C-alpha positions in Angstrom: 180.8 -127.1 303.8 180.1 -126.3 300.2 177.8 -128.4 298.1 178.2 -128.8 294.4 175.0 -127.0 293.4 174.8 -125.2 290.1 172.2 -122.8 288.8 171.6 -119.9 286.5 169.5 -116.8 287.2 168.5 -113.9 285.1 167.5 -110.5 286.4 165.6 -108.1 284.2 165.6 -104.5 285.2 163.1 -102.2 283.4 164.5 -98.8 282.3 162.5 -97.2 285.1 164.8 -98.8 287.8 167.9 -98.8 285.6 169.1 -95.7 283.8 165.7 -94.5 282.7 166.1 -91.7 280.2 169.9 -91.3 280.7 172.4 -92.6 278.2 175.1 -94.6 280.0 178.1 -95.5 277.9 176.8 -97.6 275.0 173.4 -98.2 276.8 170.7 -96.1 275.1 168.1 -94.2 277.1 165.0 -96.2 278.2 166.8 -99.6 277.8 166.1 -102.5 280.1 169.1 -104.0 281.7 169.6 -107.8 281.8 172.0 -109.6 284.1 172.8 -113.3 283.9 174.2 -114.8 287.1 175.9 -118.2 287.4 175.8 -120.0 290.7 178.7 -122.4 291.1 178.8 -122.9 294.9 176.2 -122.7 297.6 176.8 -122.9 301.3 174.1 -124.5 303.4 173.4 -122.8 306.7 172.2 -123.8 310.1 170.7 -120.5 311.2 169.7 -121.7 314.7 172.8 -123.9 315.2 170.7 -126.9 316.2 172.6 -129.4 314.0 169.8 -129.4 311.3 170.4 -127.4 308.1 167.8 -124.7 307.7 166.9 -125.9 304.2 165.7 -129.2 305.9 163.6 -127.2 308.4 161.5 -125.5 305.6 158.7 -127.3 303.7 158.1 -126.8 300.0 154.5 -127.6 299.1 152.5 -127.7 295.9 152.4 -124.6 293.6 155.5 -123.2 295.2 154.0 -122.7 298.6 156.7 -122.5 301.3 155.9 -123.1 305.0 158.0 -122.7 308.0 157.0 -125.5 310.5 157.0 -124.9 314.2 157.3 -128.4 315.5 157.3 -127.6 319.2 154.5 -125.0 319.1 156.6 -122.1 320.7 155.7 -119.7 317.8 159.3 -119.7 316.5 159.8 -121.5 313.1 162.1 -124.5 313.4 164.8 -123.0 311.2 165.2 -120.2 313.8 164.5 -122.1 317.0 167.7 -123.2 318.8 165.6 -125.2 321.2 164.4 -127.6 318.4 165.2 -130.5 318.0 166.5 -130.5 321.5 169.5 -128.2 322.0 
């Protein structure tokens, strides 16, 4: 099912990965490109089909540190492990 999440993202592409020294329409040479993206819907996934959403099988720690727990010690992170929590 879809959740009612909303977000906005901005992508900045420097000229070196955009059009560089080429003129493209009304975009002058050596211009950075800026994209604004609105997220209106997000679909949560259960990648390992164990009945637990993958977002709930990932831990978000201090300072943006993301860890992927392996609760049963089989060297497969929980979000990919179809044997956890008991399937």
